[in-house]
N, C-alpha and C positions, 0 to 999 in steps of 0.2 A: 561673716557671710550669713545672710538670713536663710532660714530653713522654710520650705514651703510644704504645706500638707497636700494630700492627694486632691482635695477639692480645688485648690488653687491651680494645680497643674492641669486638672480637667477643664477648668475655665479657660486657661491659656490655650489648650487644644481646641476648645469650642470656638474661641476667637479666631484661631487660624482657619478653621473649616468654614465658619459662617459669617465672620465679621459682624456679628450681631450687636446691635445697639444695647439690647437687654444684657448681654454678657459683659459688654464694656462697662455699662453702668453698675452692674453687680461687682465687677472687679474694682471699680473706683470706690464704691461704698466699703469694700473690704480692704482698702488701702493697698491695692496691688498695682499701682500705676507702673511700677518698674517692669512687671510682666507684660503690660500693654505696650510699653515702649519697646520692649524686646521683640515682641511679635511684629510691631510696626516696622522696626528696623530690618528684621529678617525678611519680611515680605516686600518691603519697598526700597530699602537702602536709604531711607530718609535720614540725612545727617543730624537733624534736630533731635531725633529719637536717640541716636547714639550719644550725642552730646549730653542729653538729659541723663542718660545712664551714667556717664562718666562724671558729670558735675555732681550727681547725687550719690556717688561712691558705690554704685552697683557694678563693680568691676567684673565679678564672675558672670553676671548676665550680659555685660558688654562683650566679654570674651566668648561666651557661649554664642551670642548672635553672630560674631565674626567667624567663629569656628563653623557654625552651621552654614555660613555662606562660603565655606571652603578655605578659610585662613588657617594654615597649619601652625603658625606661630601662636595664634590664639588658643588652639588646641593644646599646645605644649604648656602654655600659661595655665590653663585649667588643670592639667595634670600636676604641674608643680605646686599648685595651690590646693590640691586635694579635692577639687570639684569633679570627682570621678563620674558621677551620674550625669552632670552637664556635658562632660567630655564624651562620654559614651553616647549620649543623645545626639550630639553634634556629629559624631562619626557615623551613627546610624543614618542621619539625614543625608550624609555624604555617601550613602550606599554601602556601608560596611556591614554586611550581614552578621558578622561575628559580634559586633557591638550591639545590634538589635537583639540577638540571641542572648547576650550577656545581660542586658536589661531585663529581659523576660525571666531568665534563669534565676536572677537575684531578686526577683519580685519587685522591680522598679517598673511595674506595668504602666503606670501613668506617664512615665517618661518614654516608654516604648510607643505608647499611643500618640504622644506629642510628636515623636520622630516620624511616625507613619503619617500623621496629618501634614507635616511639613513636606514629606516626600510627595504626598498627593498634591499639595499646593504647587510644588515645583514641576511636577509632571503635567499638571493642567496648564501652567504658564508656558512650558516648553511646547505643548500641543497647540497652544494659541499662537505661537511664534512661527507663522508660516514663512516668513522671510529668512528665518534662521539666525536672527541677531542675538537672541537670548541664550545664554549658556548657564544652565543650573550648576550648583556645586556638584563635585564628585569627579 
């Protein structure tokens, strides 16, 4: 499992919040396509992004993306494979306040910020859904 530094996770967070072409290009230059595909799948559910993650053996990120979208089996997979910070981030996205507190307490601040960005994304999506069709994770 590839390890990501704080800058990589901050770029991922920025992509969630802004969908910036500049951030996308910077991530591509840094060979972080897997983080781009993860954000794309979480935000859109685009099957091509999930398939890319699986085909390129980014199993932890694929599981994180599914767990962030509310899949409890994916969360269990993350825990079994010792991807604890991804699991905690996914739980925080799914409105587990203890998970968010754990990330902060253990100094995984960039993961806490990523979770907060995804929570913000989902709450905006929910607010835009005046017909009540969209159901965010949690």
